N, CA, C, O and the ligand as a Tripos MOL2 file, in Angstrom:
@<TRIPOS>MOLECULE
protein
  249   247    63     0     0
PROTEIN
NO_CHARGES

@<TRIPOS>ATOM
      1 N          -2.5990   65.5260 -156.9840 N.3       1 MET1
      2 CA         -3.0010   65.4970 -155.5780 C.3       1 MET1
      3 C          -3.6400   64.1440 -155.2560 C.2       1 MET1
      4 O          -4.4690   63.6480 -156.0180 O.2       1 MET1
      5 N          -3.2550   63.5550 -154.1330 N.am      2 ILE2
      6 CA         -3.7850   62.2520 -153.7190 C.3       2 ILE2
      7 C          -4.7920   62.4660 -152.5950 C.2       2 ILE2
      8 O          -4.5460   63.2160 -151.6500 O.2       2 ILE2
      9 N          -5.9380   61.7840 -152.7220 N.am      3 GLN3
     10 CA         -6.9660   61.8800 -151.6750 C.3       3 GLN3
     11 C          -7.4890   60.4870 -151.3640 C.2       3 GLN3
     12 O          -7.1960   59.5370 -152.0890 O.2       3 GLN3
     13 N          -8.2740   60.3560 -150.2740 N.am      4 ASP4
     14 CA         -8.8510   59.0730 -149.8950 C.3       4 ASP4
     15 C         -10.1840   58.8670 -150.6000 C.2       4 ASP4
     16 O         -11.0040   59.7820 -150.6720 O.2       4 ASP4
     17 N         -10.4010   57.6400 -151.1290 N.am      5 CYS5
     18 CA        -11.6880   57.3010 -151.7380 C.3       5 CYS5
     19 C         -12.7650   57.3170 -150.6640 C.2       5 CYS5
     20 O         -12.5700   56.7670 -149.5800 O.2       5 CYS5
     21 N         -13.9090   57.9490 -150.9590 N.am      6 SER6
     22 CA        -14.9780   58.0460 -149.9620 C.3       6 SER6
     23 C         -15.6920   56.7140 -149.7550 C.2       6 SER6
     24 O         -16.3930   56.5350 -148.7590 O.2       6 SER6
     25 N         -15.5160   55.7640 -150.7010 N.am      7 ALA7
     26 CA        -16.2070   54.4720 -150.6030 C.3       7 ALA7
     27 C         -15.3390   53.4120 -149.9220 C.2       7 ALA7
     28 O         -15.7950   52.7530 -148.9870 O.2       7 ALA7
     29 N         -14.0640   53.2360 -150.3890 N.am      8 CYS8
     30 CA        -13.2300   52.1540 -149.8700 C.3       8 CYS8
     31 C         -12.0660   52.6710 -149.0380 C.2       8 CYS8
     32 O         -11.4090   51.8800 -148.3610 O.2       8 CYS8
     33 N         -11.7860   53.9820 -149.0650 N.am      9 GLY9
     34 CA        -10.7430   54.5540 -148.2220 C.3       9 GLY9
     35 C          -9.3480   54.4460 -148.7940 C.2       9 GLY9
     36 O          -8.3920   54.8790 -148.1500 O.2       9 GLY9
     37 N          -9.1930   53.8720 -150.0030 N.am     10 ASP10
     38 CA         -7.8750   53.7510 -150.6210 C.3      10 ASP10
     39 C          -7.4290   55.0920 -151.2020 C.2      10 ASP10
     40 O          -8.2310   56.0150 -151.3460 O.2      10 ASP10
     41 N          -6.1360   55.1860 -151.5340 N.am     11 LYS11
     42 CA         -5.5980   56.4100 -152.1160 C.3      11 LYS11
     43 C          -6.0200   56.5150 -153.5780 C.2      11 LYS11
     44 O          -5.8590   55.5650 -154.3430 O.2      11 LYS11
     45 N          -6.5620   57.6740 -153.9660 N.am     12 VAL12
     46 CA         -7.0210   57.9100 -155.3310 C.3      12 VAL12
     47 C          -6.4930   59.2690 -155.7840 C.2      12 VAL12
     48 O          -6.5080   60.2320 -155.0160 O.2      12 VAL12
     49 N          -6.0210   59.3480 -157.0420 N.am     13 SER13
     50 CA         -5.6090   60.6220 -157.6110 C.3      13 SER13
     51 C          -6.8310   61.5060 -157.8190 C.2      13 SER13
     52 O          -7.8840   61.0240 -158.2370 O.2      13 SER13
     53 N          -6.6970   62.7960 -157.5300 N.am     14 SER14
     54 CA         -7.8240   63.7170 -157.7320 C.3      14 SER14
     55 C          -8.1380   63.8930 -159.2120 C.2      14 SER14
     56 O          -9.2010   64.4100 -159.5550 O.2      14 SER14
     57 N          -7.2230   63.4670 -160.1080 N.am     15 GLU15
     58 CA         -7.4650   63.5660 -161.5500 C.3      15 GLU15
     59 C          -8.1940   62.3560 -162.0970 C.2      15 GLU15
     60 O          -8.6210   62.3690 -163.2520 O.2      15 GLU15
     61 N          -8.3520   61.2780 -161.2730 N.am     16 ALA16
     62 CA         -9.0650   60.0830 -161.7200 C.3      16 ALA16
     63 C         -10.5600   60.3210 -161.6240 C.2      16 ALA16
     64 O         -11.0430   60.8620 -160.6290 O.2      16 ALA16
     65 N         -11.3140   59.9120 -162.6760 N.am     17 THR17
     66 CA        -12.7710   60.0900 -162.6550 C.3      17 THR17
     67 C         -13.4370   59.0390 -161.7750 C.2      17 THR17
     68 O         -14.4830   59.3070 -161.1850 O.2      17 THR17
     69 N         -12.8360   57.8260 -161.6740 N.am     18 ILE18
     70 CA        -13.3720   56.8040 -160.7830 C.3      18 ILE18
     71 C         -12.2270   56.2290 -159.9570 C.2      18 ILE18
     72 O         -11.0650   56.3390 -160.3500 O.2      18 ILE18
     73 N         -12.5440   55.6130 -158.8070 N.am     19 CYS19
     74 CA        -11.5610   54.9610 -157.9520 C.3      19 CYS19
     75 C         -11.0400   53.7090 -158.6580 C.2      19 CYS19
     76 O         -11.8500   52.8750 -159.0630 O.2      19 CYS19
     77 N          -9.7120   53.5360 -158.8250 N.am     20 PRO20
     78 CA         -9.1770   52.3400 -159.4970 C.3      20 PRO20
     79 C          -9.3250   51.0750 -158.6600 C.2      20 PRO20
     80 O          -9.1480   49.9730 -159.1780 O.2      20 PRO20
     81 N          -9.6450   51.2150 -157.3800 N.am     21 HIS21
     82 CA         -9.7500   50.0500 -156.4890 C.3      21 HIS21
     83 C         -11.1710   49.4870 -156.4640 C.2      21 HIS21
     84 O         -11.3480   48.2700 -156.5190 O.2      21 HIS21
     85 N         -12.1870   50.3530 -156.3810 N.am     22 CYS22
     86 CA        -13.5700   49.8810 -156.2350 C.3      22 CYS22
     87 C         -14.4950   50.4110 -157.3240 C.2      22 CYS22
     88 O         -15.6400   49.9670 -157.4150 O.2      22 CYS22
     89 N         -14.0300   51.3590 -158.1620 N.am     23 GLY23
     90 CA        -14.8660   51.8800 -159.2400 C.3      23 GLY23
     91 C         -15.8310   52.9610 -158.8030 C.2      23 GLY23
     92 O         -16.6820   53.3810 -159.5880 O.2      23 GLY23
     93 N         -15.7160   53.4260 -157.5530 N.am     24 HIS24
     94 CA        -16.6130   54.4770 -157.0600 C.3      24 HIS24
     95 C         -16.2980   55.7950 -157.7640 C.2      24 HIS24
     96 O         -15.1260   56.1570 -157.8680 O.2      24 HIS24
     97 N         -17.3180   56.5340 -158.2570 N.am     25 PRO25
     98 CA        -17.0650   57.8070 -158.9420 C.3      25 PRO25
     99 C         -16.3720   58.8120 -158.0270 C.2      25 PRO25
    100 O         -16.7320   58.9550 -156.8580 O.2      25 PRO25
    101 N         -15.3810   59.5000 -158.5690 N.am     26 ASN26
    102 CA        -14.6560   60.5320 -157.8190 C.3      26 ASN26
    103 C         -15.5040   61.7900 -157.8010 C.2      26 ASN26
    104 O         -15.6690   62.4460 -158.8290 O.2      26 ASN26
    105 N         -16.0470   62.1320 -156.6280 N.am     27 LYS27
    106 CA        -17.0190   63.2270 -156.5470 C.3      27 LYS27
    107 C         -16.3980   64.5580 -156.9400 C.2      27 LYS27
    108 O         -17.1070   65.4490 -157.4080 O.2      27 LYS27
    109 N         -15.0770   64.7150 -156.7590 N.am     28 TYR28
    110 CA        -14.4460   65.9890 -157.0880 C.3      28 TYR28
    111 C         -14.3230   66.1720 -158.6020 C.2      28 TYR28
    112 O         -14.1280   67.2920 -159.0750 O.2      28 TYR28
    113 N         -14.4380   65.0670 -159.3740 N.am     29 GLU29
    114 CA        -14.4000   65.1590 -160.8250 C.3      29 GLU29
    115 C         -15.8050   65.1480 -161.4020 C.2      29 GLU29
    116 O         -16.0440   65.7590 -162.4430 O.2      29 GLU29
    117 N         -16.7590   64.4540 -160.7360 N.am     30 TRP30
    118 CA        -18.0900   64.2720 -161.3060 C.3      30 TRP30
    119 C         -18.9660   65.4990 -161.1440 C.2      30 TRP30
    120 O         -19.8140   65.7560 -161.9980 O.2      30 TRP30
    121 N         -18.7900   66.2680 -160.0740 N.am     31 LYS31
    122 CA        -19.6770   67.4160 -159.8300 C.3      31 LYS31
    123 C         -19.5990   68.4520 -160.9560 C.2      31 LYS31
    124 O         -20.6420   68.8540 -161.4710 O.2      31 LYS31
    125 N         -18.3890   68.9050 -161.3620 N.am     32 PRO32
    126 CA        -18.3260   69.9000 -162.4400 C.3      32 PRO32
    127 C         -18.8360   69.3560 -163.7660 C.2      32 PRO32
    128 O         -19.3850   70.1110 -164.5690 O.2      32 PRO32
    129 N         -18.6610   68.0280 -164.0150 N.am     33 VAL33
    130 CA        -19.1360   67.4290 -165.2670 C.3      33 VAL33
    131 C         -20.6590   67.4430 -165.2970 C.2      33 VAL33
    132 O         -21.2510   67.8580 -166.2940 O.2      33 VAL33
    133 N         -21.3100   66.9900 -164.2040 N.am     34 SER34
    134 CA        -22.7710   66.9690 -164.1770 C.3      34 SER34
    135 C         -23.3110   68.3920 -164.2080 C.2      34 SER34
    136 O         -24.3580   68.6400 -164.8070 O.2      34 SER34
    137 N         -22.6080   69.3400 -163.5660 N.am     35 GLY35
    138 CA        -23.0320   70.7380 -163.6040 C.3      35 GLY35
    139 C         -22.9520   71.2990 -165.0020 C.2      35 GLY35
    140 O         -23.8240   72.0620 -165.4200 O.2      35 GLY35
    141 N         -21.8970   70.9230 -165.7450 N.am     36 PHE36
    142 CA        -21.7300   71.3790 -167.1270 C.3      36 PHE36
    143 C         -22.8950   70.9030 -167.9860 C.2      36 PHE36
    144 O         -23.4550   71.6830 -168.7570 O.2      36 PHE36
    145 N         -23.2690   69.6150 -167.8600 N.am     37 PHE37
    146 CA        -24.3650   69.0800 -168.6640 C.3      37 PHE37
    147 C         -25.6980   69.6860 -168.2330 C.2      37 PHE37
    148 O         -26.5940   69.8600 -169.0580 O.2      37 PHE37
    149 N         -25.8330   70.0100 -166.9420 N.am     38 ALA38
    150 CA        -27.0600   70.6620 -166.4780 C.3      38 ALA38
    151 C         -27.1970   72.0200 -167.1290 C.2      38 ALA38
    152 O         -28.2990   72.4090 -167.5180 O.2      38 ALA38
    153 N         -26.0820   72.7640 -167.2590 N.am     39 VAL39
    154 CA        -26.1000   74.0800 -167.9000 C.3      39 VAL39
    155 C         -26.4710   73.9360 -169.3750 C.2      39 VAL39
    156 O         -27.2820   74.7080 -169.8860 O.2      39 VAL39
    157 N         -25.8780   72.9430 -170.0730 N.am     40 ILE40
    158 CA        -26.1770   72.7080 -171.4870 C.3      40 ILE40
    159 C         -27.6480   72.3660 -171.6670 C.2      40 ILE40
    160 O         -28.3030   72.8880 -172.5690 O.2      40 ILE40
    161 N         -28.1770   71.4810 -170.8020 N.am     41 ASN41
    162 CA        -29.5880   71.1030 -170.8950 C.3      41 ASN41
    163 C         -30.4850   72.3140 -170.6880 C.2      41 ASN41
    164 O         -31.4990   72.4620 -171.3710 O.2      41 ASN41
    165 N         -30.1190   73.1820 -169.7500 N.am     42 THR42
    166 CA        -30.9120   74.3820 -169.4880 C.3      42 THR42
    167 C         -30.8850   75.3060 -170.6910 C.2      42 THR42
    168 O         -31.9160   75.8650 -171.0660 O.2      42 THR42
    169 N         -29.6990   75.4760 -171.3120 N.am     43 LEU43
    170 CA        -29.5640   76.3470 -172.4840 C.3      43 LEU43
    171 C         -30.3870   75.8120 -173.6460 C.2      43 LEU43
    172 O         -31.0550   76.5840 -174.3330 O.2      43 LEU43
    173 N         -30.3510   74.4810 -173.8830 N.am     44 ILE44
    174 CA        -31.1250   73.8670 -174.9600 C.3      44 ILE44
    175 C         -32.6140   74.0380 -174.6840 C.2      44 ILE44
    176 O         -33.3870   74.3320 -175.5960 O.2      44 ILE44
    177 N         -33.0210   73.8520 -173.4170 N.am     45 GLY45
    178 CA        -34.4270   74.0230 -173.0400 C.3      45 GLY45
    179 C         -34.9070   75.4380 -173.3100 C.2      45 GLY45
    180 O         -35.9890   75.6220 -173.8680 O.2      45 GLY45
    181 N         -34.1220   76.4480 -172.9240 N.am     46 PHE46
    182 CA        -34.4750   77.8490 -173.1560 C.3      46 PHE46
    183 C         -34.4830   78.1520 -174.6510 C.2      46 PHE46
    184 O         -35.3380   78.8990 -175.1280 O.2      46 PHE46
    185 N         -33.5350   77.5770 -175.3930 N.am     47 GLY47
    186 CA        -33.4680   77.7880 -176.8360 C.3      47 GLY47
    187 C         -34.7200   77.2790 -177.5230 C.2      47 GLY47
    188 O         -35.2850   77.9700 -178.3710 O.2      47 GLY47
    189 N         -35.1680   76.0610 -177.1640 N.am     48 LEU48
    190 CA        -36.3790   75.4870 -177.7380 C.3      48 LEU48
    191 C         -37.5980   76.3140 -177.3560 C.2      48 LEU48
    192 O         -38.4840   76.5320 -178.1820 O.2      48 LEU48
    193 N         -37.6460   76.7760 -176.1040 N.am     49 PHE49
    194 CA        -38.7760   77.5740 -175.6200 C.3      49 PHE49
    195 C         -38.9010   78.8580 -176.4340 C.2      49 PHE49
    196 O         -39.9920   79.1980 -176.8920 O.2      49 PHE49
    197 N         -37.7780   79.5800 -176.6200 N.am     50 PHE50
    198 CA        -37.8230   80.8350 -177.3650 C.3      50 PHE50
    199 C         -38.0820   80.5990 -178.8480 C.2      50 PHE50
    200 O         -38.7120   81.4290 -179.5030 O.2      50 PHE50
    201 N         -37.5990   79.4660 -179.3920 N.am     51 PHE51
    202 CA        -37.8580   79.1280 -180.7960 C.3      51 PHE51
    203 C         -39.3500   78.9490 -181.0290 C.2      51 PHE51
    204 O         -39.9050   79.4990 -181.9810 O.2      51 PHE51
    205 N         -40.0090   78.1690 -180.1470 N.am     52 VAL52
    206 CA        -41.4560   77.9340 -180.2570 C.3      52 VAL52
    207 C         -42.2070   79.2490 -180.0730 C.2      52 VAL52
    208 O         -43.1660   79.5220 -180.7940 O.2      52 VAL52
    209 N         -41.7700   80.0700 -179.1020 N.am     53 LEU53
    210 CA        -42.4150   81.3610 -178.8250 C.3      53 LEU53
    211 C         -42.3580   82.2670 -180.0570 C.2      53 LEU53
    212 O         -43.3530   82.8950 -180.4200 O.2      53 LEU53
    213 N         -41.1750   82.3300 -180.7010 N.am     54 ILE54
    214 CA        -40.9930   83.1790 -181.8890 C.3      54 ILE54
    215 C         -41.8440   82.6550 -183.0440 C.2      54 ILE54
    216 O         -42.4290   83.4490 -183.7800 O.2      54 ILE54
    217 N         -41.9240   81.3340 -183.2170 N.am     55 MET55
    218 CA        -42.7400   80.7390 -184.2740 C.3      55 MET55
    219 C         -44.2110   81.0910 -184.0770 C.2      55 MET55
    220 O         -44.9120   81.4160 -185.0350 O.2      55 MET55
    221 N         -44.6800   81.0240 -182.8130 N.am     56 ILE56
    222 CA        -46.0840   81.3640 -182.5160 C.3      56 ILE56
    223 C         -46.3400   82.8310 -182.8390 C.2      56 ILE56
    224 O         -47.3680   83.1610 -183.4310 O.2      56 ILE56
    225 N         -45.4110   83.7240 -182.4550 N.am     57 ILE57
    226 CA        -45.5570   85.1570 -182.7180 C.3      57 ILE57
    227 C         -45.6010   85.4230 -184.2330 C.2      57 ILE57
    228 O         -46.3960   86.2380 -184.7000 O.2      57 ILE57
    229 N         -44.7310   84.7200 -185.0040 N.am     58 ILE58
    230 CA        -44.7000   84.8950 -186.4700 C.3      58 ILE58
    231 C         -46.0330   84.4550 -187.0680 C.2      58 ILE58
    232 O         -46.5730   85.1360 -187.9390 O.2      58 ILE58
    233 N         -46.5750   83.3110 -186.6050 N.am     59 VAL59
    234 CA        -47.8450   82.7870 -187.1230 C.3      59 VAL59
    235 C         -48.9910   83.7510 -186.7960 C.2      59 VAL59
    236 O         -49.8450   83.9990 -187.6470 O.2      59 VAL59
    237 N         -49.0210   84.2950 -185.5790 N.am     60 ILE60
    238 CA        -50.1070   85.1940 -185.1580 C.3      60 ILE60
    239 C         -50.0670   86.5090 -185.9360 C.2      60 ILE60
    240 O         -51.1160   86.9940 -186.3590 O.2      60 ILE60
    241 N         -48.8770   87.1030 -186.1390 N.am     61 PHE61
    242 CA        -48.7530   88.4290 -186.7300 C.3      61 PHE61
    243 C         -48.5330   88.4220 -188.2320 C.2      61 PHE61
    244 O         -48.3750   89.4840 -188.8340 O.2      61 PHE61
    245 N         -48.5200   87.2530 -188.8460 N.am     62 SER62
    246 CA        -48.3090   87.2200 -190.3000 C.3      62 SER62
    247 C         -49.6540   87.2720 -191.0400 C.2      62 SER62
    248 O         -49.6830   87.2540 -192.2700 O.2      62 SER62
    249 ZN        -12.5150   53.2060 -153.7990 Zn       63 ZN63
@<TRIPOS>BOND
     1     1     2 1
     2     2     3 1
     3     3     4 2
     4     3     5 am
     5     5     6 1
     6     6     7 1
     7     7     8 2
     8     7     9 am
     9     9    10 1
    10    10    11 1
    11    11    12 2
    12    11    13 am
    13    13    14 1
    14    14    15 1
    15    15    16 2
    16    15    17 am
    17    17    18 1
    18    18    19 1
    19    19    20 2
    20    19    21 am
    21    21    22 1
    22    22    23 1
    23    23    24 2
    24    23    25 am
    25    25    26 1
    26    26    27 1
    27    27    28 2
    28    27    29 am
    29    29    30 1
    30    30    31 1
    31    31    32 2
    32    31    33 am
    33    33    34 1
    34    34    35 1
    35    35    36 2
    36    35    37 am
    37    37    38 1
    38    38    39 1
    39    39    40 2
    40    39    41 am
    41    41    42 1
    42    42    43 1
    43    43    44 2
    44    43    45 am
    45    45    46 1
    46    46    47 1
    47    47    48 2
    48    47    49 am
    49    49    50 1
    50    50    51 1
    51    51    52 2
    52    51    53 am
    53    53    54 1
    54    54    55 1
    55    55    56 2
    56    55    57 am
    57    57    58 1
    58    58    59 1
    59    59    60 2
    60    59    61 am
    61    61    62 1
    62    62    63 1
    63    63    64 2
    64    63    65 am
    65    65    66 1
    66    66    67 1
    67    67    68 2
    68    67    69 am
    69    69    70 1
    70    70    71 1
    71    71    72 2
    72    71    73 am
    73    73    74 1
    74    74    75 1
    75    75    76 2
    76    75    77 am
    77    77    78 1
    78    78    79 1
    79    79    80 2
    80    79    81 am
    81    81    82 1
    82    82    83 1
    83    83    84 2
    84    83    85 am
    85    85    86 1
    86    86    87 1
    87    87    88 2
    88    87    89 am
    89    89    90 1
    90    90    91 1
    91    91    92 2
    92    91    93 am
    93    93    94 1
    94    94    95 1
    95    95    96 2
    96    95    97 am
    97    97    98 1
    98    98    99 1
    99    99   100 2
   100    99   101 am
   101   101   102 1
   102   102   103 1
   103   103   104 2
   104   103   105 am
   105   105   106 1
   106   106   107 1
   107   107   108 2
   108   107   109 am
   109   109   110 1
   110   110   111 1
   111   111   112 2
   112   111   113 am
   113   113   114 1
   114   114   115 1
   115   115   116 2
   116   115   117 am
   117   117   118 1
   118   118   119 1
   119   119   120 2
   120   119   121 am
   121   121   122 1
   122   122   123 1
   123   123   124 2
   124   123   125 am
   125   125   126 1
   126   126   127 1
   127   127   128 2
   128   127   129 am
   129   129   130 1
   130   130   131 1
   131   131   132 2
   132   131   133 am
   133   133   134 1
   134   134   135 1
   135   135   136 2
   136   135   137 am
   137   137   138 1
   138   138   139 1
   139   139   140 2
   140   139   141 am
   141   141   142 1
   142   142   143 1
   143   143   144 2
   144   143   145 am
   145   145   146 1
   146   146   147 1
   147   147   148 2
   148   147   149 am
   149   149   150 1
   150   150   151 1
   151   151   152 2
   152   151   153 am
   153   153   154 1
   154   154   155 1
   155   155   156 2
   156   155   157 am
   157   157   158 1
   158   158   159 1
   159   159   160 2
   160   159   161 am
   161   161   162 1
   162   162   163 1
   163   163   164 2
   164   163   165 am
   165   165   166 1
   166   166   167 1
   167   167   168 2
   168   167   169 am
   169   169   170 1
   170   170   171 1
   171   171   172 2
   172   171   173 am
   173   173   174 1
   174   174   175 1
   175   175   176 2
   176   175   177 am
   177   177   178 1
   178   178   179 1
   179   179   180 2
   180   179   181 am
   181   181   182 1
   182   182   183 1
   183   183   184 2
   184   183   185 am
   185   185   186 1
   186   186   187 1
   187   187   188 2
   188   187   189 am
   189   189   190 1
   190   190   191 1
   191   191   192 2
   192   191   193 am
   193   193   194 1
   194   194   195 1
   195   195   196 2
   196   195   197 am
   197   197   198 1
   198   198   199 1
   199   199   200 2
   200   199   201 am
   201   201   202 1
   202   202   203 1
   203   203   204 2
   204   203   205 am
   205   205   206 1
   206   206   207 1
   207   207   208 2
   208   207   209 am
   209   209   210 1
   210   210   211 1
   211   211   212 2
   212   211   213 am
   213   213   214 1
   214   214   215 1
   215   215   216 2
   216   215   217 am
   217   217   218 1
   218   218   219 1
   219   219   220 2
   220   219   221 am
   221   221   222 1
   222   222   223 1
   223   223   224 2
   224   223   225 am
   225   225   226 1
   226   226   227 1
   227   227   228 2
   228   227   229 am
   229   229   230 1
   230   230   231 1
   231   231   232 2
   232   231   233 am
   233   233   234 1
   234   234   235 1
   235   235   236 2
   236   235   237 am
   237   237   238 1
   238   238   239 1
   239   239   240 2
   240   239   241 am
   241   241   242 1
   242   242   243 1
   243   243   244 2
   244   243   245 am
   245   245   246 1
   246   246   247 1
   247   247   248 2
@<TRIPOS>SUBSTRUCTURE
     1 MET1         2 RESIDUE 1 A MET
     2 ILE2         6 RESIDUE 1 A ILE
     3 GLN3        10 RESIDUE 1 A GLN
     4 ASP4        14 RESIDUE 1 A ASP
     5 CYS5        18 RESIDUE 1 A CYS
     6 SER6        22 RESIDUE 1 A SER
     7 ALA7        26 RESIDUE 1 A ALA
     8 CYS8        30 RESIDUE 1 A CYS
     9 GLY9        34 RESIDUE 1 A GLY
    10 ASP10       38 RESIDUE 1 A ASP
    11 LYS11       42 RESIDUE 1 A LYS
    12 VAL12       46 RESIDUE 1 A VAL
    13 SER13       50 RESIDUE 1 A SER
    14 SER14       54 RESIDUE 1 A SER
    15 GLU15       58 RESIDUE 1 A GLU
    16 ALA16       62 RESIDUE 1 A ALA
    17 THR17       66 RESIDUE 1 A THR
    18 ILE18       70 RESIDUE 1 A ILE
    19 CYS19       74 RESIDUE 1 A CYS
    20 PRO20       78 RESIDUE 1 A PRO
    21 HIS21       82 RESIDUE 1 A HIS
    22 CYS22       86 RESIDUE 1 A CYS
    23 GLY23       90 RESIDUE 1 A GLY
    24 HIS24       94 RESIDUE 1 A HIS
    25 PRO25       98 RESIDUE 1 A PRO
    26 ASN26      102 RESIDUE 1 A ASN
    27 LYS27      106 RESIDUE 1 A LYS
    28 TYR28      110 RESIDUE 1 A TYR
    29 GLU29      114 RESIDUE 1 A GLU
    30 TRP30      118 RESIDUE 1 A TRP
    31 LYS31      122 RESIDUE 1 A LYS
    32 PRO32      126 RESIDUE 1 A PRO
    33 VAL33      130 RESIDUE 1 A VAL
    34 SER34      134 RESIDUE 1 A SER
    35 GLY35      138 RESIDUE 1 A GLY
    36 PHE36      142 RESIDUE 1 A PHE
    37 PHE37      146 RESIDUE 1 A PHE
    38 ALA38      150 RESIDUE 1 A ALA
    39 VAL39      154 RESIDUE 1 A VAL
    40 ILE40      158 RESIDUE 1 A ILE
    41 ASN41      162 RESIDUE 1 A ASN
    42 THR42      166 RESIDUE 1 A THR
    43 LEU43      170 RESIDUE 1 A LEU
    44 ILE44      174 RESIDUE 1 A ILE
    45 GLY45      178 RESIDUE 1 A GLY
    46 PHE46      182 RESIDUE 1 A PHE
    47 GLY47      186 RESIDUE 1 A GLY
    48 LEU48      190 RESIDUE 1 A LEU
    49 PHE49      194 RESIDUE 1 A PHE
    50 PHE50      198 RESIDUE 1 A PHE
    51 PHE51      202 RESIDUE 1 A PHE
    52 VAL52      206 RESIDUE 1 A VAL
    53 LEU53      210 RESIDUE 1 A LEU
    54 ILE54      214 RESIDUE 1 A ILE
    55 MET55      218 RESIDUE 1 A MET
    56 ILE56      222 RESIDUE 1 A ILE
    57 ILE57      226 RESIDUE 1 A ILE
    58 ILE58      230 RESIDUE 1 A ILE
    59 VAL59      234 RESIDUE 1 A VAL
    60 ILE60      238 RESIDUE 1 A ILE
    61 PHE61      242 RESIDUE 1 A PHE
    62 SER62      246 RESIDUE 1 A SER
    63 ZN63       249 GROUP 0 **** ****
C-alpha cells in the first residue's frame, strides 16, 4: 500500500519504517513497535516488582 509521507508529502510504502525521501519515521510502522516495547518494559517492571516482593516475604517468614 502506498501512502503520502506526513513530513515531505512524497509517496512512501506502508511497509517502509522510514520515508526514503526525507528519513521521517513512518508513523504506521513505529506505533506498534513502540507499543510492543512499552508492553515488554511493563512486563519486566512487574516481574522485578513481584521478585522483590517474594524475596521480602521469604526473608520475613523464614
Ligand atoms: Zn518524507
